C-alpha positions in Angstrom: 111.1 93.0 109.0 112.3 89.8 107.4 115.7 90.2 108.9 114.3 91.6 112.2 115.7 95.1 111.5 112.1 96.4 111.8 109.6 94.9 114.2 106.5 97.0 113.6 105.3 98.8 110.4 102.4 100.7 109.0 102.0 99.2 105.5 99.7 99.1 102.5 97.7 95.9 102.2 99.9 94.5 99.4 103.1 95.1 101.4 101.4 93.6 104.5 100.6 90.5 102.5 104.3 90.1 101.6 105.3 90.7 105.2 102.9 88.0 106.5 104.1 85.6 103.9 107.8 86.3 104.0 108.7 88.1 107.2 106.7 86.6 110.1 104.4 89.6 109.9 101.0 89.7 111.6 98.2 92.3 111.2 97.0 93.5 114.5 95.4 96.9 113.8 94.2 99.2 111.0 93.5 102.9 110.7 90.0 104.4 110.7 89.3 107.4 108.5 88.1 110.8 109.7 85.1 110.7 107.3 83.9 107.4 108.8 84.9 105.3 105.8 85.9 101.7 106.5 88.7 102.0 104.0 89.9 104.0 101.1 89.9 103.9 97.3 92.3 103.7 94.4 91.7 106.8 92.1 92.6 107.7 88.6 93.2 111.4 88.4 93.9 113.9 85.5 94.5 117.6 85.4 91.3 119.6 85.8 91.9 121.0 82.2 92.3 117.5 80.7 89.9 116.4 77.9 89.8 113.0 79.6 86.6 112.5 81.5 86.3 108.7 82.1 88.3 105.5 82.3 87.0 104.7 78.8 88.5 107.9 77.5 91.9 106.9 79.0 91.7 103.4 77.5 90.8 104.6 74.1 93.6 107.2 74.0 96.2 105.1 75.9 98.7 104.9 73.0 99.1 108.7 73.1 99.1 109.1 76.9 101.7 109.1 79.7 100.6 107.1 82.7 101.8 107.5 86.3 101.4 104.1 87.9 102.0 103.4 91.6 105.1 101.5 92.9 104.9 97.7 92.4 104.0 96.9 96.0 101.4 99.7 96.3 97.8 98.3 96.8 95.9 101.4 95.5 98.6 102.7 93.2 99.3 99.4 91.4 97.5 96.2 92.4 93.9 97.4 92.5 93.9 99.6 89.4 95.9 97.0 87.5 93.1 94.6 88.0 89.9 96.7 88.1 90.8 99.4 85.6 93.2 97.5 83.3 93.0 93.7 83.5 89.2 93.7 83.4 89.5 95.7 80.1 92.3 93.5 78.8 94.9 96.3 78.9 98.5 96.0 80.0 99.4 99.3 81.6 103.1 98.6 81.4 103.1 98.2 77.7 100.2 99.9 76.0 100.6 103.5 77.0 102.9 105.9 75.2 105.0 106.0 78.4 104.6 104.6 81.9 106.4 105.8 85.0 106.2 104.5 88.5 106.2 106.8 91.6 104.6 107.1 95.0 101.2 108.8 95.5 102.4 112.3 96.2 104.8 112.3 93.3 102.1 111.1 91.0 99.7 113.7 92.2 102.2 116.5 91.7 103.1 115.1 88.2 99.4 115.3 87.2 99.0 118.8 88.7 102.1 120.1 86.8 101.0 118.2 83.6 104.1 116.0 83.5 101.9 113.0 83.1 98.4 112.8 81.6 96.8 110.4 84.1 97.9 108.7 87.3 96.7 106.2 89.8 96.7 107.3 93.5 95.2 106.6 96.9 92.1 108.6 97.9 93.7 109.4 101.3 96.8 110.7 99.5 94.5 113.2 97.7 92.9 114.2 101.0 96.3 114.8 102.6 97.3 116.9 99.6 94.3 119.1 100.1 95.7 119.9 103.5 99.4 120.1 102.6 99.2 121.8 99.1 95.6 122.7 98.5 96.5 124.6 95.3 97.9 121.4 93.8 94.9 119.3 94.9 92.6 121.9 93.2 94.3 121.1 89.9 93.1 117.4 90.0 90.0 115.8 88.6 89.0 112.3 89.6 87.8 110.2 86.6 87.7 106.7 88.1 87.3 105.2 91.6 87.9 101.5 92.6 85.8 99.4 95.0 86.6 100.1 98.6 90.0 98.9 99.9 90.4 97.9 103.6 92.3 100.5 105.6 96.0 100.2 105.8 97.1 97.8 108.5 99.7 98.0 111.3 101.9 94.9 111.2 104.2 93.4 113.8 106.5 90.4 113.8 104.5 87.5 115.2 107.4 86.4 117.4 107.4 89.5 119.5 107.1 89.2 123.3 103.4 88.9 124.4 103.8 91.7 127.0 105.3 94.0 124.4 102.5 93.2 122.0 99.9 94.1 124.7 101.6 97.5 125.3 101.6 98.3 121.6 98.1 97.2 121.0 96.8 99.1 124.0 98.6 102.2 122.7 97.2 102.0 119.2 93.6 101.1 120.2 93.5 104.0 122.6 95.3 106.6 120.4 93.2 109.6 119.4 91.4 110.4 122.6 93.0 113.6 123.7 93.2 116.9 121.8 96.9 116.6 120.8 96.4 113.1 119.4 93.3 114.1 117.6 95.2 117.0 116.0 98.0 114.6 114.9 95.5 112.2 113.3 93.7 115.1 111.7 96.8 115.9 109.6 96.7 112.4 108.3 92.9 112.4 107.7 92.5 109.6 110.3 90.3 109.1 113.3 92.3 106.4 115.1 93.0 102.7 115.0 90.9 99.6 115.5 91.7 95.9 115.9 92.3 93.8 112.8 94.0 90.6 111.7 95.3 88.8 108.6 91.8 88.2 107.3 91.7 91.7 106.0 94.3 90.7 103.4 92.1 88.0 101.8 90.7 90.4 99.0 94.2 91.5 98.2 95.3 87.8 97.9 92.4 87.2 95.6 93.3 90.1 93.4 97.0 89.0 93.2 95.9 85.5 92.3 93.5 86.7 89.6 96.4 88.8 88.1 98.7 85.8 88.2 95.9 83.8 86.4 95.6 86.3 83.7 99.3 86.3 83.1 99.3 82.5 82.9 96.5 82.4 80.4 98.3 84.8 78.2 101.6 82.8 78.3 102.2 81.3 74.8 105.5 79.6 75.7 104.2 77.3 78.4 103.0 73.8 77.6 99.3 73.2 77.8 99.8 70.5 80.5 101.9 72.8 82.7 99.5 75.7 82.2 96.5 73.6 83.1 98.3 72.4 86.2 99.1 75.9 87.4 95.7 77.3 86.6 94.1 74.5 88.6 96.3 75.3 91.6 95.3 79.0 91.4 91.6 78.1 91.2 91.9 75.8 94.2 93.6 78.6 96.2 90.9 81.1 95.1 88.2 78.7 96.2 89.9 78.3 99.6 90.2 82.1 100.0 86.5 82.3 99.1 85.7 80.0 102.0 88.0 81.9 104.4 86.4 85.2 103.4 82.9 83.8 104.0 84.0 82.5 107.4 85.6 85.9 108.3 82.4 87.7 107.5 
């Protein structure tokens, strides 16, 4: 998208944030889920036979466990659990487990089901799709942690597209899912359709990313106190501005 090789993409929120900031991206729609949920969740899953029952169990035993973490730009596989499950408990998932591997949601699900990793972070809609695609594998999973709700994945286009083309695409997406064939297509993805959205849905993701940056800054022992204070102040000012934007959007 940055080099205009792709003009429209369905992305996770973290990737969409990068597209908006670096690739002239603009959110114009988001998916709606078949169960009526306004979004989805980051999950931590283990094999159904695992002795691990809670997030606390995972954190206590982390030095002896293999963790399947999502890809770096994954919202539900990496950003959200890195903050809510790990940073809030002062744990670095990239350093404090016996072994950490990164993969997409389906790979992490299959790795847990086959006991190749002890615990993994995945998206709730990824688990729902696995129930359709490979129900026997999904049956081997047990959820031990669930994040706060994450806004549904957005559809992003380049902001400089022709206005007439934008209208054709938005009309297509907003109307998709009305006939039987389209409903069947969406059913396989566990979606109900698409609704209008905009860049404001990325505000919570921006806040999470800034909080993660703030934690890293605070832990940096090589930076001078003056430089650290300056950078922390800049982050706090940005967080305050995002807070105001969030209040206005709601």
